[in-house]
N, C-alpha and C positions, 0 to 999 in steps of 0.2 A: 504494500500500500504506500503510495507516494503522496505526501502531504505537500501541497503547494502554498507558498506564501502569497496570499491575496494582495497584500500591500505592495510587495515587490513586483508582482505580476502587473498590477495596475500602473505602476510607475514605468515599467519596461515595455508594456504592450504597445505595438505599433499604433500610432494615431491616438493614444491615450484613452482608447475605449469608445471612440466615436464612430468610425467608419467600418466598412467591411474589410477585415484584415486579409482576406484571401484574394480579392478581386478588385479590378478597376471599377470606376463608377458605372460604366455602361456594358461591359462584357463580363460574363460569368462562365465558369467551367461547366460544360455538359459532357462528363467523361473527359476525354482528351481534347474535345473540341471546344472552341470558344463560340458562344452565342450571345445575342443581345439579352439583357436582363429581362426585357418584356416577353421574350420567347420562352424563357427557361421553365416557368411554371407549367406552361402547356405541354412542353416536351416531356417533362417528368411525369405529368399526369397521364399522358398517353402511355408511357412505359408501364405504369402501375395498373392502368386499365387492362393492358394486354396480359400482364402476369397474374392478375388477381385470382382467376379460377384455379390456378396451379400453385399459388404462392406458398401455402403451408407445406404442401408436399415437396416442393422444390427446396424449401429451407431444410427439410430433413435430408434430402439427397445431397445437397451441396455441402452441408456441414457435417455429414455422417451423424446426424441427430445431436450434435454438440450444442446447437443453438438452444435446445431445451434446458440443458444444464446451465448455460450462460444466463438465460432468462431467470431461472430459479435463483441463481446467485444474485443477479441484479435486483430482483424483488426483495431479497433478504436485506439489501442495503437501504431499501426504502423504509423499513421498519413499520409496516402497517399496524394500525391501532384501532380500537373500537371508536366508531363514530367518525372516522376519517373521511374527509372530502378529497378525492384524488382526481387528477386530470392526467390522462395518458394521450399525448399528442403524437401524431403520425401513428396512431394506434391500430390502424389497418384492420386485420382480421381478429383482433382482440387477444392475442397471445399473452401480452403483458397485463393488459387490463383485467382479464379473467383471473390471472394469478394474484394480482393485488386484491381483488374483491374476495377471493377465497381466503386470503390471510386476514383481511378485515373481519370477515365473518367468524373466523376462528378466534380472533382477539375478542370479539363480542361474546362468543360462547364462554371464553375464559372469564370475562367480566361477570357474567351471570353466576358462574360457579364461585368466584371469589367474593362477590358482594351480595349474592342472593337477590339481585335486581337487574333489570335490563339497563343497558347503557343509556345515557340521556338522549342520544340520537343514534339512528342507524347510519352506518357509513355508506358511501356511494362512490361509484367510479364513472367518470365521463370519458368516453372514448371519442377522440377527435381526429379527423383525417380530412385532407383536402380532396381525397378520392372517394366518391360515393360507391364505386364498384368494390373497393376494399372493405368498406363498412358493411355492405350487403353480404359479403362472404362471412364477416364476423357475426352478423345477426342470425345467420342460418345455424350457428353452433350453440346459441343460447339455451335451447331446449334440452340439449344433451349435457349441460354442465351439472356437475355434482356440487353445486353451491346453493345454500339456502337463500331463497328470495333473490335469485340471480336477476331475473327480469326486472324486479322492482329496484334493484340496486345499480342498474346500468342505464346510462343514457348515451345517445349517439349523436354527434354533431359533425356535420360536413363543413369544414372551415380551414382556412389557411393558417399555418403556424405563425406566420408573420403578422397576422391581424386577427387575434382571437376575439370572439363575440361574448366575452365575459367581463363582469365588473372587476375593478381592482380588488386585490386581497380576497379572493374567493376561495382558493384551494389551500389545503394543508401541504400537499405534495404534488409534484409534477414529474412525469417520466416521459422520455422520448427515446425509443430504441430503434436503431438502424434507420433513422429518419432524418437526422439533422444534416447529414452530408448531402441530402437531396434538396434542401431549401435554397432559395435564390440568395438570401442574405442571412447568414448565421447570426449576425449582431441583432437584427430585428427580431429573429426568433427568440434569442436569449433575453432581450429586453421585454418581450411579451411574457415570457416565462416568469421573469422577475415581477412584472406588474401584477399578474393574476394570482401570485402566491401571497398568502398571509405573511405577516412579519413572523419570522422564525420558520417559515416554510422551507421545504427541502426539495432541491432540484437534483434529478438523477438522469444521466444520459448513458446509454449503452450504444457503442458504435465500433465498427471495424477501425483498426488503428494501424500503427507501424510496428512490424515484427522486429524484436530486438535480438533475436538469435539468428546468426548468419546462415547456418545450415537450414533451419526451419524457414527462413525468409526465402531462400532459393527454391525449396520444395513448394512453398505456398505460392510464390510467383508463378512457377511452372503450372501448378494445378489451376490456379484461379484464372490465368490468362488463356490457357489452352483447353482445359477440361470443362470448366463451368459453362462457357458459351456452347460447347458441344452438347452438354447435358440439356441446356435450355432449348437447343434446336431439336434434339431427339425426343425429349419428353414433353416440352411445352410448345414446340413448333415455333420458337422465337429466340434465335441466337442473338439478335441485335440488342434486345432489352437487357439480356444478361451480360453482354459485353459492356454496355453502359454501366451497369451496377458494379462490375469489377473495376472499370476505369474510375468510377467515382470514389472508390476506396483509395486509389492511388493519389488522388488529388486532395484528399482530406488532410487537415493539419495533423502533425504528429502530436503525441500526448502532451508534452510540455507546452507547446504552442497553443493547443486547444484549451489547456488550463488557463493560460494567460488571457485568452479571449473571454472565457467564462468570467474570470475575475474582473476584467475590464468592463463588463456589463453589469456590475453591481453585486455579484455574489461573493460571499466571504467563506472562509474555511474551505477553500477549494482543494480537492484532492482527487487522485485517480488510482485505480487498481488495474493492472494488466492481467488478463486471462489468456492462457496458452501463449505465454511469452509475447503478448501484445497483438496477437491476431485480433482480439477485441479488447476494449478498455471500458471500464466504468468510471465516469467522471461525476463528481457531485459537488454541491455547494449549498449555502444557506442564504436566505434573505433575512438580514438582521437589521 
């Protein structure tokens, strides 16, 4: 676990926390290509509309089911509690949101046992995604969940991570998993996360990152650049979308730089944890 100095990060971050640290004002990365910022959202939305029906199965195939363990670890860092109001952005098919709600319900059951009374309020999870097709895939799974009052505890919102339709200081916790590298402006996304969190609120991000083991990096690069697009073509009939997803990982900031960006957008006690030598990383911070 790497603890990052928020104060040092804010001082050293490019632009002092104002602009987009990865991109120029008008051009953004779409994989290895440069596109105008105005085009970016539509291009990314098209990618996820194409992959939505096979998204969950492809995650299993591409990660050899490791994504499930990564998400379990990620949710454990959120520390769900009874009565929690949680926002899962880029929540797609609900993988993380469902896990959080399950842990909230367990915490509420523990509260009843310990206090012989129901918690003051029931917790809830809002799953937010810019892509309606992804949300529809998630909604299909609700009836199969082994979570008490799952349907009542879930809400679904189709919205842009850079312009959330929620009041200030609404949520206790905020997660975004494998989504922030796809936004057009990371800074806007982080500022919105900070805005909608309550004071003391917890921000958590799970994202592909930079592998810090040289041997593993070479194997990972070979696999991701050559095998994943082939799997996408063979199973999902779409090599190009998976080529973009792989390329977008390469363009995402490395762990320390991303920690700087998070801190520069107002979060304190920023830290990160590498999983599988940095294939993915969990970044977190607090609104204080």
